[in-house]
DOGU-649606 format. One record per residue (C-alpha): residue in three letters; x, y, z. Coordinates in Angstrom, 1 decimal. Layout:
BEGIN
+-----+--------+--------+--------+
:  aa :     xx :     yy :     zz :
+-----+--------+--------+--------+
: ALA :      X :      Y :      Z :
...
+-----+--------+--------+--------+
! end
This chain:
BEGIN
+-----+--------+--------+--------+
:  aa :     xx :     yy :     zz :
+-----+--------+--------+--------+
: UNK :  -52.5 :  -27.6 :  -11.5 :
: UNK :  -53.5 :  -24.9 :   -9.1 :
: UNK :  -51.8 :  -21.5 :   -9.6 :
: UNK :  -52.0 :  -21.6 :   -5.3 :
: UNK :  -48.8 :  -24.3 :   -6.0 :
: UNK :  -46.8 :  -20.7 :   -7.4 :
: UNK :  -45.5 :  -20.2 :   -3.9 :
: UNK :  -44.5 :  -16.5 :   -3.3 :
: UNK :  -41.4 :  -16.3 :   -1.8 :
: UNK :  -39.4 :  -14.4 :    0.5 :
: UNK :  -37.3 :  -12.2 :   -2.0 :
: UNK :  -33.0 :  -12.7 :   -1.9 :
: UNK :  -30.8 :   -9.3 :   -2.3 :
: UNK :  -29.8 :  -10.2 :   -6.0 :
: UNK :  -31.5 :  -11.7 :   -8.5 :
: UNK :  -28.3 :  -14.0 :   -9.5 :
: UNK :  -26.5 :  -15.6 :   -6.9 :
: UNK :  -23.4 :  -18.0 :   -7.4 :
: UNK :  -24.1 :  -17.8 :  -11.1 :
: UNK :  -27.5 :  -19.0 :  -10.8 :
: UNK :  -30.7 :  -17.4 :  -11.4 :
: UNK :  -33.4 :  -17.0 :   -8.3 :
: UNK :  -36.1 :  -18.5 :  -10.1 :
: UNK :  -39.5 :  -17.6 :   -8.4 :
: UNK :  -42.1 :  -15.3 :   -7.3 :
: UNK :  -42.0 :  -12.4 :   -5.0 :
: UNK :  -44.1 :   -9.5 :   -3.8 :
: UNK :  -41.0 :   -7.5 :   -2.9 :
: UNK :  -38.3 :   -5.9 :   -5.3 :
: UNK :  -34.9 :   -7.1 :   -5.7 :
: UNK :  -32.5 :   -5.2 :   -3.8 :
: UNK :  -29.8 :   -5.9 :   -6.7 :
: UNK :  -30.8 :   -6.7 :  -10.7 :
: UNK :  -27.3 :   -8.7 :  -11.8 :
: UNK :  -28.4 :  -10.8 :  -14.7 :
: UNK :  -25.2 :  -10.0 :  -16.5 :
: UNK :  -23.9 :  -12.5 :  -13.3 :
: UNK :  -25.6 :  -15.5 :  -14.7 :
: UNK :  -23.3 :  -18.0 :  -16.1 :
: UNK :  -25.0 :  -18.8 :  -19.6 :
: UNK :  -23.8 :  -21.0 :  -22.3 :
: UNK :  -24.2 :  -24.8 :  -23.3 :
: UNK :  -20.8 :  -25.5 :  -24.6 :
: UNK :  -18.7 :  -22.5 :  -23.1 :
: UNK :  -19.4 :  -20.0 :  -20.4 :
: UNK :  -20.5 :  -16.7 :  -22.4 :
: UNK :  -18.6 :  -13.6 :  -22.0 :
: UNK :  -19.9 :  -10.7 :  -20.4 :
: UNK :  -20.0 :   -8.5 :  -23.2 :
: UNK :  -21.9 :  -11.5 :  -25.2 :
: UNK :  -24.5 :  -11.6 :  -22.2 :
: UNK :  -25.1 :   -7.9 :  -22.3 :
: UNK :  -25.6 :   -7.9 :  -26.2 :
: UNK :  -28.1 :  -10.6 :  -25.7 :
: UNK :  -30.0 :   -8.9 :  -22.7 :
: UNK :  -33.2 :   -6.9 :  -23.5 :
: UNK :  -34.6 :   -4.3 :  -21.1 :
: UNK :  -36.8 :   -1.9 :  -20.3 :
: UNK :  -38.7 :    0.3 :  -18.4 :
: UNK :  -42.1 :    0.8 :  -19.2 :
: UNK :  -45.3 :    2.8 :  -17.4 :
: UNK :  -49.2 :    3.1 :  -18.1 :
: UNK :  -50.8 :    6.4 :  -17.1 :
: UNK :  -54.3 :    6.3 :  -17.1 :
: UNK :  -57.5 :    8.6 :  -16.4 :
: UNK :  -61.2 :    8.9 :  -17.6 :
: UNK :  -59.6 :   11.0 :  -20.8 :
: UNK :  -56.4 :    9.6 :  -21.4 :
: UNK :  -53.9 :    6.5 :  -22.0 :
: UNK :  -50.1 :    7.1 :  -21.9 :
: UNK :  -48.0 :    4.9 :  -22.9 :
: UNK :  -44.2 :    5.7 :  -21.6 :
: UNK :  -40.7 :    3.6 :  -22.3 :
: UNK :  -37.2 :    3.3 :  -22.7 :
: UNK :  -36.1 :    0.0 :  -24.4 :
: UNK :  -33.0 :   -1.1 :  -24.8 :
: UNK :  -32.9 :   -3.8 :  -27.8 :
: UNK :  -29.1 :   -3.8 :  -27.5 :
: UNK :  -28.9 :   -3.5 :  -31.8 :
: UNK :  -31.0 :   -0.3 :  -31.0 :
: UNK :  -32.2 :    2.3 :  -28.4 :
: UNK :  -36.1 :    3.5 :  -28.4 :
: UNK :  -37.4 :    6.4 :  -26.2 :
: UNK :  -41.3 :    6.5 :  -26.6 :
: UNK :  -44.2 :    8.5 :  -25.4 :
: UNK :  -47.7 :    7.1 :  -26.8 :
: UNK :  -51.0 :    9.5 :  -25.9 :
: UNK :  -53.9 :    8.1 :  -26.6 :
: UNK :  -57.5 :   10.1 :  -26.2 :
: UNK :  -60.1 :    8.0 :  -25.0 :
: UNK :  -62.6 :   10.3 :  -25.8 :
: UNK :  -61.9 :   11.2 :  -29.6 :
: UNK :  -59.8 :    8.1 :  -30.3 :
: UNK :  -56.7 :   10.5 :  -31.4 :
: UNK :  -53.3 :    9.1 :  -31.0 :
: UNK :  -49.9 :   11.1 :  -31.0 :
: UNK :  -47.0 :    9.0 :  -31.0 :
: UNK :  -43.1 :   10.3 :  -30.2 :
: UNK :  -39.9 :    8.2 :  -30.7 :
: UNK :  -36.7 :    8.8 :  -30.7 :
: UNK :  -34.6 :    6.0 :  -32.0 :
: UNK :  -30.8 :    6.2 :  -30.4 :
: UNK :  -27.7 :    4.4 :  -30.3 :
: UNK :  -28.0 :    1.6 :  -27.6 :
: UNK :  -24.8 :    2.6 :  -26.0 :
: UNK :  -26.2 :    6.4 :  -25.4 :
: UNK :  -29.2 :    4.4 :  -23.3 :
: UNK :  -28.4 :    2.6 :  -19.8 :
: UNK :  -30.7 :    1.3 :  -17.4 :
: UNK :  -29.9 :    0.7 :  -14.0 :
: UNK :  -29.3 :   -2.4 :  -11.7 :
: UNK :  -31.9 :   -1.6 :   -9.1 :
: UNK :  -35.4 :    0.5 :   -8.9 :
: UNK :  -34.9 :    1.6 :   -5.5 :
: UNK :  -32.6 :    4.7 :   -5.9 :
: UNK :  -31.6 :    5.1 :   -9.8 :
: UNK :  -32.1 :    7.3 :  -12.8 :
: UNK :  -32.6 :    6.4 :  -16.3 :
: UNK :  -33.0 :    9.1 :  -19.1 :
: UNK :  -33.2 :    9.5 :  -22.9 :
: UNK :  -32.4 :   13.2 :  -23.9 :
: UNK :  -31.7 :   14.7 :  -27.1 :
: UNK :  -32.7 :   17.5 :  -29.2 :
: UNK :  -36.5 :   18.5 :  -28.4 :
: UNK :  -36.8 :   15.3 :  -26.7 :
: UNK :  -36.2 :   14.4 :  -22.8 :
: UNK :  -37.5 :   11.6 :  -20.9 :
: UNK :  -36.2 :   10.9 :  -17.4 :
: UNK :  -37.4 :    8.4 :  -14.6 :
: UNK :  -36.5 :    9.0 :  -11.3 :
: UNK :  -36.6 :    5.3 :   -9.9 :
: UNK :  -37.0 :    6.0 :   -5.9 :
: UNK :  -38.4 :    3.2 :   -4.5 :
: UNK :  -36.7 :    3.6 :   -1.3 :
: UNK :  -38.9 :    6.5 :   -1.0 :
: UNK :  -42.0 :    4.6 :   -1.9 :
: UNK :  -42.2 :    6.3 :   -5.9 :
: UNK :  -40.9 :    6.2 :   -9.3 :
: UNK :  -41.2 :    9.8 :  -11.0 :
: UNK :  -41.3 :   10.4 :  -14.8 :
: UNK :  -40.5 :   13.5 :  -16.4 :
: UNK :  -41.5 :   14.1 :  -20.2 :
: UNK :  -40.5 :   17.2 :  -22.1 :
: UNK :  -41.3 :   17.4 :  -26.2 :
: UNK :  -41.2 :   19.8 :  -28.1 :
: UNK :  -43.7 :   20.0 :  -31.3 :
: UNK :  -42.3 :   18.3 :  -34.4 :
: UNK :  -43.7 :   16.2 :  -37.6 :
: UNK :  -47.4 :   17.6 :  -36.9 :
: UNK :  -47.4 :   16.3 :  -33.2 :
: UNK :  -48.1 :   18.9 :  -30.4 :
: UNK :  -46.3 :   19.7 :  -27.6 :
: UNK :  -46.6 :   17.7 :  -24.6 :
: UNK :  -44.7 :   17.8 :  -20.9 :
: UNK :  -45.5 :   16.1 :  -17.9 :
: UNK :  -44.9 :   14.9 :  -14.5 :
: UNK :  -45.9 :   11.9 :  -12.4 :
: UNK :  -45.4 :    9.8 :   -9.6 :
: UNK :  -46.5 :    6.5 :   -9.8 :
: UNK :  -46.9 :    5.2 :   -6.0 :
: UNK :  -45.1 :    2.5 :   -4.5 :
: UNK :  -44.6 :    2.5 :   -1.0 :
: UNK :  -42.3 :   -0.3 :    0.4 :
: UNK :  -44.1 :   -2.3 :    2.7 :
: UNK :  -47.4 :   -1.7 :    2.5 :
: UNK :  -47.3 :   -2.4 :   -1.3 :
: UNK :  -47.6 :   -5.8 :   -3.2 :
: UNK :  -45.9 :   -6.0 :   -6.7 :
: UNK :  -45.3 :   -9.0 :   -8.8 :
: UNK :  -41.7 :   -9.7 :   -9.2 :
: UNK :  -40.6 :  -12.3 :  -11.2 :
: UNK :  -37.9 :  -14.5 :  -12.4 :
: UNK :  -39.1 :  -16.9 :  -14.9 :
: UNK :  -37.2 :  -19.6 :  -16.9 :
: UNK :  -36.4 :  -19.1 :  -20.6 :
: UNK :  -35.3 :  -21.8 :  -23.3 :
: UNK :  -31.4 :  -22.4 :  -23.8 :
: UNK :  -30.8 :  -21.4 :  -20.1 :
: UNK :  -32.0 :  -18.3 :  -20.5 :
: UNK :  -34.3 :  -16.4 :  -17.7 :
: UNK :  -36.6 :  -13.0 :  -17.4 :
: UNK :  -37.0 :  -10.9 :  -14.5 :
: UNK :  -40.3 :   -8.6 :  -14.6 :
: UNK :  -41.2 :   -6.3 :  -11.4 :
: UNK :  -44.8 :   -5.1 :  -12.2 :
: UNK :  -47.8 :   -3.1 :  -10.2 :
: UNK :  -50.7 :   -1.2 :  -10.9 :
: UNK :  -50.8 :    1.6 :   -8.4 :
: UNK :  -51.8 :    4.7 :   -7.8 :
: UNK :  -50.5 :    7.8 :   -9.7 :
: UNK :  -50.6 :   11.9 :   -9.0 :
: UNK :  -49.5 :   13.9 :  -11.4 :
: UNK :  -50.7 :   15.7 :  -14.8 :
: UNK :  -49.4 :   16.6 :  -18.2 :
: UNK :  -49.7 :   19.6 :  -21.0 :
: UNK :  -51.0 :   18.4 :  -24.3 :
: UNK :  -50.4 :   21.4 :  -26.9 :
: UNK :  -50.7 :   24.2 :  -24.1 :
: UNK :  -54.0 :   22.2 :  -22.6 :
: UNK :  -53.5 :   21.1 :  -19.0 :
: UNK :  -54.9 :   17.7 :  -18.2 :
: UNK :  -54.7 :   16.4 :  -14.3 :
: UNK :  -54.6 :   12.7 :  -13.6 :
: UNK :  -56.5 :   13.2 :  -10.0 :
: UNK :  -55.7 :   10.1 :   -7.6 :
: UNK :  -59.2 :    9.4 :   -7.3 :
: UNK :  -59.7 :    8.6 :  -10.9 :
: UNK :  -56.6 :    7.4 :  -12.1 :
: UNK :  -54.1 :    4.7 :  -12.0 :
: UNK :  -50.7 :    3.8 :  -13.5 :
: UNK :  -49.0 :    0.6 :  -14.3 :
: UNK :  -45.0 :   -0.3 :  -13.3 :
: UNK :  -43.4 :   -2.5 :  -15.9 :
: UNK :  -39.8 :   -3.1 :  -15.4 :
: UNK :  -38.2 :   -6.1 :  -17.2 :
: UNK :  -34.9 :   -7.7 :  -18.5 :
: UNK :  -34.5 :  -11.2 :  -19.9 :
: UNK :  -32.6 :  -13.1 :  -22.1 :
: UNK :  -34.4 :  -14.1 :  -24.8 :
: UNK :  -34.1 :  -16.0 :  -27.9 :
: UNK :  -33.3 :  -14.8 :  -31.1 :
: UNK :  -37.1 :  -14.3 :  -31.7 :
: UNK :  -38.7 :  -13.0 :  -29.2 :
: UNK :  -42.4 :  -13.1 :  -29.3 :
: UNK :  -45.6 :  -13.1 :  -26.5 :
: UNK :  -48.9 :  -11.8 :  -26.0 :
: UNK :  -50.1 :   -9.7 :  -22.9 :
: UNK :  -53.0 :   -7.8 :  -21.8 :
: UNK :  -53.0 :   -5.4 :  -18.9 :
: UNK :  -55.9 :   -3.4 :  -17.5 :
: UNK :  -57.7 :   -1.4 :  -14.3 :
: UNK :  -59.5 :    1.1 :  -13.1 :
: UNK :  -61.7 :    2.1 :  -10.1 :
: UNK :  -64.8 :    0.5 :   -9.0 :
: UNK :  -67.7 :    2.7 :   -8.3 :
: UNK :  -66.6 :    2.6 :   -4.2 :
: UNK :  -63.2 :    4.0 :   -5.3 :
: UNK :  -61.1 :    0.2 :   -5.3 :
: UNK :  -58.2 :   -0.2 :   -7.6 :
: UNK :  -58.4 :   -2.9 :   -9.1 :
: UNK :  -55.5 :   -4.1 :  -11.9 :
: UNK :  -54.5 :   -7.1 :  -13.7 :
: UNK :  -51.5 :   -8.4 :  -15.7 :
: UNK :  -51.9 :  -11.4 :  -18.2 :
: UNK :  -49.2 :  -12.8 :  -20.5 :
: UNK :  -48.5 :  -15.7 :  -22.7 :
: UNK :  -44.8 :  -15.6 :  -23.8 :
: UNK :  -41.9 :  -18.0 :  -24.0 :
: UNK :  -41.7 :  -18.6 :  -20.4 :
: UNK :  -41.0 :  -22.7 :  -20.1 :
: UNK :  -43.5 :  -24.3 :  -17.7 :
: UNK :  -45.9 :  -21.7 :  -17.2 :
: UNK :  -48.0 :  -23.6 :  -14.7 :
: UNK :  -45.2 :  -23.3 :  -12.4 :
: UNK :  -43.8 :  -19.8 :  -14.0 :
: UNK :  -46.0 :  -17.1 :  -14.8 :
: UNK :  -46.3 :  -13.5 :  -14.1 :
: UNK :  -50.2 :  -13.4 :  -14.2 :
: UNK :  -52.2 :  -11.7 :  -11.6 :
: UNK :  -54.7 :   -9.3 :  -10.3 :
: UNK :  -54.6 :   -6.6 :   -7.5 :
: UNK :  -57.0 :   -5.2 :   -5.5 :
: UNK :  -56.1 :   -2.4 :   -3.8 :
: UNK :  -52.5 :   -3.1 :   -3.8 :
: UNK :  -53.1 :   -6.5 :   -2.6 :
: UNK :  -51.7 :   -9.2 :   -5.2 :
: UNK :  -53.1 :  -12.8 :   -6.1 :
: UNK :  -51.8 :  -15.2 :   -8.2 :
: UNK :  -53.7 :  -16.2 :  -11.6 :
: UNK :  -53.1 :  -19.3 :  -14.0 :
: UNK :  -51.5 :  -19.9 :  -17.4 :
: UNK :  -54.0 :  -18.1 :  -19.9 :
: UNK :  -54.9 :  -18.6 :  -23.6 :
: UNK :  -55.2 :  -15.8 :  -26.0 :
: UNK :  -57.9 :  -16.2 :  -28.8 :
: UNK :  -57.8 :  -13.2 :  -31.3 :
: UNK :  -57.7 :  -12.9 :  -35.3 :
: UNK :  -53.9 :  -12.1 :  -36.0 :
: UNK :  -55.0 :  -10.6 :  -39.6 :
: UNK :  -57.4 :   -7.9 :  -37.9 :
: UNK :  -56.2 :   -6.8 :  -34.4 :
: UNK :  -59.6 :   -4.4 :  -34.2 :
: UNK :  -61.8 :   -7.9 :  -33.8 :
: UNK :  -62.4 :   -8.8 :  -30.2 :
: UNK :  -59.8 :  -10.8 :  -28.3 :
: UNK :  -60.8 :  -13.3 :  -25.9 :
: UNK :  -58.3 :  -14.5 :  -22.9 :
: UNK :  -59.2 :  -17.4 :  -20.6 :
: UNK :  -57.8 :  -20.2 :  -18.6 :
: UNK :  -58.5 :  -23.8 :  -18.3 :
: UNK :  -59.7 :  -23.5 :  -14.6 :
: UNK :  -62.4 :  -21.0 :  -15.0 :
: UNK :  -60.7 :  -18.2 :  -12.9 :
: UNK :  -60.3 :  -15.8 :  -16.0 :
: UNK :  -63.0 :  -15.5 :  -18.4 :
: UNK :  -62.3 :  -11.7 :  -20.2 :
: UNK :  -63.2 :   -9.9 :  -23.7 :
: UNK :  -61.6 :   -7.3 :  -25.0 :
: UNK :  -63.1 :   -4.9 :  -27.2 :
: UNK :  -60.3 :   -2.9 :  -29.4 :
: UNK :  -61.3 :    1.0 :  -29.9 :
: UNK :  -57.6 :    1.8 :  -31.7 :
: UNK :  -54.8 :   -0.5 :  -32.8 :
: UNK :  -51.2 :    0.9 :  -32.6 :
: UNK :  -48.9 :   -0.7 :  -34.8 :
: UNK :  -44.6 :   -0.5 :  -35.4 :
: UNK :  -43.2 :   -2.7 :  -38.0 :
: UNK :  -38.9 :   -2.2 :  -37.9 :
: UNK :  -37.3 :   -4.3 :  -40.6 :
: UNK :  -33.8 :   -3.3 :  -39.7 :
: UNK :  -30.2 :   -5.7 :  -40.7 :
: UNK :  -29.9 :   -6.6 :  -37.2 :
: UNK :  -33.7 :   -6.0 :  -36.1 :
: UNK :  -37.3 :   -7.1 :  -37.3 :
: UNK :  -40.0 :   -6.0 :  -35.0 :
: UNK :  -44.1 :   -6.4 :  -35.9 :
: UNK :  -45.9 :   -4.8 :  -32.6 :
: UNK :  -49.4 :   -4.6 :  -32.5 :
: UNK :  -50.8 :   -2.8 :  -29.6 :
: UNK :  -54.9 :   -2.1 :  -29.3 :
: UNK :  -56.2 :    0.3 :  -27.1 :
: UNK :  -59.7 :   -0.5 :  -25.5 :
: UNK :  -61.9 :   -2.3 :  -22.8 :
: UNK :  -61.8 :   -5.4 :  -20.9 :
: UNK :  -65.3 :   -6.9 :  -19.4 :
: UNK :  -65.6 :  -10.7 :  -17.9 :
: UNK :  -64.7 :  -11.9 :  -14.1 :
: UNK :  -61.1 :  -13.1 :  -12.7 :
: UNK :  -61.6 :  -15.8 :   -9.6 :
: UNK :  -58.9 :  -15.1 :   -7.2 :
: UNK :  -57.5 :  -18.7 :   -5.6 :
: UNK :  -58.6 :  -16.8 :   -2.3 :
: UNK :  -62.2 :  -17.3 :   -3.6 :
: UNK :  -62.7 :  -13.5 :   -4.5 :
: UNK :  -65.0 :  -12.7 :   -7.6 :
: UNK :  -64.2 :   -9.5 :   -9.5 :
: UNK :  -66.4 :   -8.8 :  -12.0 :
: UNK :  -65.0 :   -6.6 :  -15.1 :
: UNK :  -67.3 :   -3.9 :  -16.2 :
: UNK :  -65.9 :   -1.9 :  -18.9 :
: UNK :  -62.1 :   -1.5 :  -17.6 :
: UNK :  -59.7 :    0.1 :  -20.0 :
: UNK :  -56.4 :   -1.3 :  -20.9 :
: UNK :  -54.3 :   -2.4 :  -23.9 :
: UNK :  -53.2 :   -5.7 :  -25.6 :
: UNK :  -50.0 :   -6.9 :  -27.4 :
: UNK :  -49.0 :   -9.1 :  -30.2 :
: UNK :  -45.3 :   -8.7 :  -29.9 :
: UNK :  -42.8 :  -10.2 :  -32.0 :
: UNK :  -39.0 :   -8.8 :  -32.2 :
: UNK :  -36.3 :  -10.4 :  -34.4 :
: UNK :  -32.7 :   -9.1 :  -32.5 :
+-----+--------+--------+--------+
! end
């Protein structure tokens, strides 16, 4: 089946209307992200509190220049809230990982990204997102004090996504047991800087890029996926980025979020297969499809590991940073050579 059969639809105002998800692929944001209005439950309708408890939500941003890779996220698993900043030095290989685990009732993610805010503030730790797509950007503010051997870090960034001239991939995809997931992703220009241990690092637009990753989903009790994202600027300055996932979505030929961007222009890609050694995530990964459109090799440089084993939550997370090489072919016939493109992969498991 050709990926061209995944038609890009006109985005309706709301993610859910009359209790039903607007399943499909879009390239404009929803005005209203309202998954709690969906009718869920096989034997009886779920009450709103139960739907809210089962809904997993996050806002995640990758910020990349030729020296650093920053991963910044607010994650609401309902049994636990997480605020995370990971700084990876591409030159020295060092990782600084900052995290606050917070009661979930103190973390609230907004129902749209057009004009809203999300934040985590605690002593010595402040992370704030200004969702302002109506004005063409999402702002990120980081202010974290030194602690436990970690240096202080501050940062101010803007991920640029002007409405009308940008083509994010916006999807609503079916999950098992009548659930669904919503995702808004985009590889975009960024502007800003960070100060790490009193050293300022600029992210100039001509040598930097960002990934916007907004997500909400009614997953099974056990969530799992493999994910790859990377990008960079070609010698001529063109910004390339890609998003590849193998997850729990049903009928991935008809529904997936695999794509590539060329200077903001979206092209869809087919389902993919991840081939890697789960016992050693530092070994090369191979990502490919069955139609010859995706042929990538990922060479890890370092692996970020998170293990949580709590009463209501178990998490096994492996996230190698490294470089991609190979090629992508779009349905429009474009051949994209991927040469030493920096990014990350994920091997994710969560029981919650």
